[in-house]
N, C-alpha and C positions, 0 to 999 in steps of 0.2 A: 919213454915216459909220456903220458897223455897230459894235455893242458886243459885247464878249465876256462870256460867263457861264461859271461853273465849275459842273459837275454831277458829283456823286460817284455812280458806279454800280459794280456788281459787275464785276470784271475779265472773267469768263466772258461776261457779257452784252455787254460792250463788244467783245470779240473776235468773238462771233457776229454782232453788228450790223455791225461793220466788214467782215466777210466777205460778208455779205448785200449791203451797200451796194456793195462792189466788183463783185459780180455784176451790179449794175444800172448800173455805170459811174459811181457817185457816191462821195463820201467821207462819213464819219460826220457831219461838220458839216452837210452838205446834207440828210441824212436827218433830223437833229434839227430843222433849220429848217423843213422840210416838215411834220413832225409838230406843231411848235408853231403854225405857220400854220393847219393844219387844226383843231387844238384851239380856237384863238381864233375861227376862222370859224364853227365849229359852235355856239359858246356866246355869240357876240356878237349879241344880239337886235336891236340897232339896225341892224347891217349886214344881218341877215336880213330885217327889215321893209323896209328900203330896196330890197333886191333883189326882194322880193315885189311892192312897188309898181311897180318898173320892169317886171317881167314882166307884171303886170296891164295896165299902160299900153301895153306893146307889143302884147298880145293885142287890146286895145280898138282901137288904131290899125289893126292888121292887119284887123280886122273892118270897118273903114271908118267907125267912129264918130268924131265930132269933139268938141272941148271943149264946143261949144254943145249937142250932143246929150246929153252927160253932165249939164250944168247943168240942162237941161230935165227930165230924169228926176229929178234930186235935188229940184227945186222941186215936181214932181208928188208925189213920195213924202212930202215934208215937209208938204204940204197935207192929207194923209189922216189 
């Protein structure tokens, strides 16, 4: 279930934002949700790190390396 929030903004800003949203085929609520999602995503370090590890893992897999290969390299580096 979605929750509501009340935000106070300048009426001129609300009108401009509503007009711009309509040109994109959206309503103001959708624009505000998208902005909040973007704000959180850009500042949520945990999600950023998880995404980074996923991208690294995908690149390693695409290159043909296996978990065994990675463990071998880690053991070698730790011995030095």
